[in-house]
C-alpha positions in Angstrom: 16.1 41.9 -1.0 19.0 41.2 1.4 22.1 43.3 0.8 25.5 41.6 1.1 27.8 43.3 3.5 30.9 42.8 1.3 29.1 44.4 -1.7 27.5 47.2 0.3 30.7 48.3 2.1 32.4 48.8 -1.3 29.5 50.6 -2.9 29.5 54.3 -3.8 26.3 54.6 -1.7 28.2 53.6 1.4 31.2 55.7 0.6 29.1 58.8 0.2 27.1 58.1 3.3 30.1 57.4 5.5 32.0 60.4 4.2 29.0 62.7 5.1 28.7 61.1 8.5 32.4 61.7 9.2 32.0 65.4 8.2 29.1 65.7 10.6 31.0 64.0 13.4 34.7 65.1 13.1 35.7 63.8 16.6 35.7 60.1 17.7 32.4 59.3 19.4 34.1 56.9 21.9 37.2 58.7 23.1 36.0 62.2 22.3 39.7 63.0 21.7 41.0 62.0 18.3 39.8 62.8 14.8 37.2 60.4 13.5 38.5 58.3 10.6 36.1 55.4 10.1 32.4 54.8 10.4 31.3 51.8 12.5 28.0 50.1 12.3 26.3 49.4 15.7 23.7 47.3 13.9 23.3 45.9 10.4 19.5 45.4 10.8 18.9 48.4 8.5 21.9 48.1 6.3 21.5 50.3 3.3 18.9 52.4 5.1 20.7 53.2 8.3 19.5 55.6 11.0 22.1 57.8 12.8 21.8 55.5 15.8 23.1 52.7 13.7 26.4 54.5 13.0 29.4 55.8 15.0 32.3 57.9 13.8 35.5 56.5 15.3 39.2 57.0 15.3 41.1 54.0 14.1 42.3 53.0 17.5 38.8 52.9 19.0 37.5 51.1 15.9 40.2 48.4 16.1 39.5 48.1 19.8 35.8 47.4 19.3 36.5 44.6 16.8 39.1 43.1 19.1 36.5 42.5 21.9 36.4 38.8 22.9 33.4 36.8 21.8 30.8 35.8 24.4 31.9 32.1 24.9 31.8 30.7 28.4 34.4 28.0 27.8 37.9 29.5 28.5 39.7 27.2 26.1 37.3 27.7 23.2 37.2 31.5 23.8 41.0 31.7 23.8 41.2 29.8 20.5 38.5 32.0 19.1 40.5 35.1 20.0 43.5 33.7 18.2 41.4 33.0 15.2 40.2 36.6 15.3 43.8 37.8 15.4 44.6 35.8 12.4 41.6 37.2 10.6 42.6 40.8 11.3 46.3 40.3 10.5 45.8 38.1 7.4 42.5 38.9 5.6 43.3 36.4 2.9 43.5 33.6 5.4 40.1 34.7 6.8 38.5 34.1 3.4 40.1 30.7 2.9 39.3 29.5 6.5 35.7 30.5 6.2 35.4 28.8 2.8 36.7 25.5 4.4 34.4 25.9 7.4 31.5 26.5 5.1 32.4 23.4 3.0 32.7 21.1 6.0 29.9 22.2 8.2 27.5 24.6 6.4 26.9 23.2 2.9 28.9 26.1 1.3 26.7 28.8 2.8 28.3 32.3 2.8 29.5 32.6 6.4 29.2 36.4 6.8 25.6 36.3 5.5 24.8 33.6 8.0 26.3 35.5 10.9 24.4 38.7 9.9 21.1 36.8 9.7 21.4 35.4 13.2 23.0 38.5 14.7 21.8 41.5 12.7 21.6 43.7 15.9 25.4 43.8 16.1 28.1 44.4 13.6 30.9 42.5 15.4 31.2 40.0 12.6 34.2 38.1 13.9 32.7 37.8 17.3 29.4 36.7 15.9 31.2 34.1 13.8 33.0 32.6 16.8 29.9 32.6 18.9 28.0 30.9 16.1 30.8 28.3 15.6 30.8 27.6 19.3 27.0 27.1 19.6 26.7 25.1 16.4 29.6 23.0 17.6 27.7 22.1 20.8 24.5 21.4 18.9 26.3 19.1 16.4 28.8 17.6 18.9 31.6 19.0 16.6 34.6 21.3 17.5 34.2 23.9 14.7 36.4 26.4 16.5 39.2 23.9 16.7 38.8 23.1 13.0 39.0 26.8 12.1 42.0 27.4 14.4 43.9 24.4 12.8 43.1 25.8 9.4 44.5 29.2 10.4 47.8 27.6 11.5 48.0 25.4 8.5 47.5 28.2 6.0 49.9 30.5 7.9 52.6 27.8 7.8 52.0 27.2 4.2 52.4 30.9 3.4 55.6 31.0 5.4 57.0 28.0 3.5 56.1 29.6 0.2 57.9 32.8 1.2 60.9 30.8 2.3 60.9 28.8 -0.9 60.9 32.1 -2.9 63.8 33.5 -0.9 65.8 30.3 -1.4 65.1 30.4 -5.1 66.3 33.9 -5.4 69.6 32.9 -3.8 70.3 30.5 -6.6 70.2 33.4 -9.1 68.5 31.2 -11.7 71.8 29.4 -12.5 71.9 25.6 -12.8 73.3 23.9 -9.7 74.2 20.3 -8.9 72.7 18.1 -6.2 75.6 18.8 -3.8 74.9 22.5 -4.0 71.2 22.0 -3.4 72.0 19.9 -0.3 74.4 22.6 1.0 71.7 25.3 0.5 69.1 23.3 2.3 71.5 22.4 5.1 72.6 26.0 5.5 69.0 27.3 5.5 67.5 24.7 8.0 70.5 23.9 10.1 69.8 20.2 9.6 71.4 17.4 7.4 69.5 16.8 4.2 68.2 13.5 2.8 65.8 12.8 0.0 62.6 11.1 0.9 63.9 7.8 -0.7 66.9 7.9 1.5 64.9 8.3 4.7 63.4 5.6 6.9 59.8 5.9 8.1 60.9 7.0 11.5 63.1 9.7 9.9 60.2 10.9 7.8 58.0 11.1 10.9 60.6 13.0 12.8 61.3 15.3 9.9 57.7 16.2 9.5 57.4 17.1 13.2 60.7 19.1 13.0 59.6 21.1 9.9 56.2 21.9 11.5 57.8 23.1 14.7 60.7 25.0 13.1 58.3 26.9 10.9 56.9 28.4 14.1 60.3 28.9 15.8 61.5 31.0 13.0 59.3 33.7 14.5 60.9 35.3 17.5 57.6 35.7 19.4 56.8 32.0 18.9 60.3 31.0 19.9 60.1 32.9 23.1 56.6 31.6 23.9 57.7 28.0 23.1 60.6 28.4 25.5 58.3 29.6 28.2 55.9 26.7 27.6 58.7 24.1 27.7 60.2 25.6 30.7 56.9 25.5 32.6 56.1 22.0 31.5 59.4 20.2 31.5 62.2 22.1 33.1 62.8 23.8 36.5 64.1 27.3 36.6 63.4 30.7 35.0 65.2 31.4 31.8 66.4 27.8 31.7 67.3 27.7 28.0 69.1 31.0 27.6 71.1 30.4 30.8 72.2 27.0 29.6 73.1 28.1 26.1 70.1 27.0 24.2 69.6 30.3 22.5 68.9 29.6 18.8 65.8 27.8 17.5 68.1 24.9 16.4 69.6 24.6 19.8 66.2 24.8 21.5 64.6 22.2 19.3 67.6 19.8 19.6 67.4 20.0 23.4 63.7 19.2 23.4 64.2 16.3 20.9 67.1 14.9 23.0 64.9 15.0 26.1 61.9 13.5 24.3 59.7 16.6 24.6 59.5 17.8 20.9 56.3 15.9 20.1 54.5 17.6 23.0 55.6 21.0 21.7 54.4 20.0 18.2 50.9 19.2 19.6 50.9 22.4 21.7 51.5 24.4 18.5 48.5 22.8 16.9 50.1 19.8 15.1 48.1 16.6 14.5 50.0 13.3 14.8 47.5 11.6 12.4 48.2 14.2 9.7 52.0 13.8 9.7 51.7 10.0 9.5 49.7 10.1 6.3 51.4 8.5 3.3 54.3 7.3 5.4 
């Protein structure tokens, strides 16, 4: 009977086995320097009945480093996207589950992805790498870009989570009192930095531009994304290092307005993973 990794790793059997292995190997078996904190599988072929060669006692730094190894994908663009997906998976475990569910639904007839990865790569425990390599190869076999789909899902779910967080923060500012339409408009304008219109008051072009703006601004709220977007725009559209800061385009609103005025905002939208066909739906 096949043991599911997710069930086994939470079982009392594994907890006892891993605790005993750490006691027998108190120092990290990679760096030979720091205290061992976690037990790493070198293979899941004998999961539940492991040999000592199937296990390694590691410090957290070395364990994290192993699971951050890039997948073996020869295509540079696909490998870089796969690495970004793996970063999302490590940082947001909840997103990982949702993304794998969507991939399974669309491409694998709802098969459990971790089980599938284990079946075809039971000699290695690098699950995320195995998944990316599997998506890449299956994508070639089916003439589908499964990695691109998974990457887009990561971005979509991350943006959705940020919007939900922002909505909760805005709701808390109202202090649960009743407010009129003018106050709502003022709150939204103060939060976003842009004039507010209801959907009924907007033209199709305004709705289109508003969807692009909301997508891009959700990224630019993050300082790292803002800095990377400035670097991208500078390299693609402008001449001169530190162009934006030197010319007074410091905030996300100033940066976005400059790109929009110069007709480059749609290209940044696409670079961040936006899909034109999605934002035009229901317009």
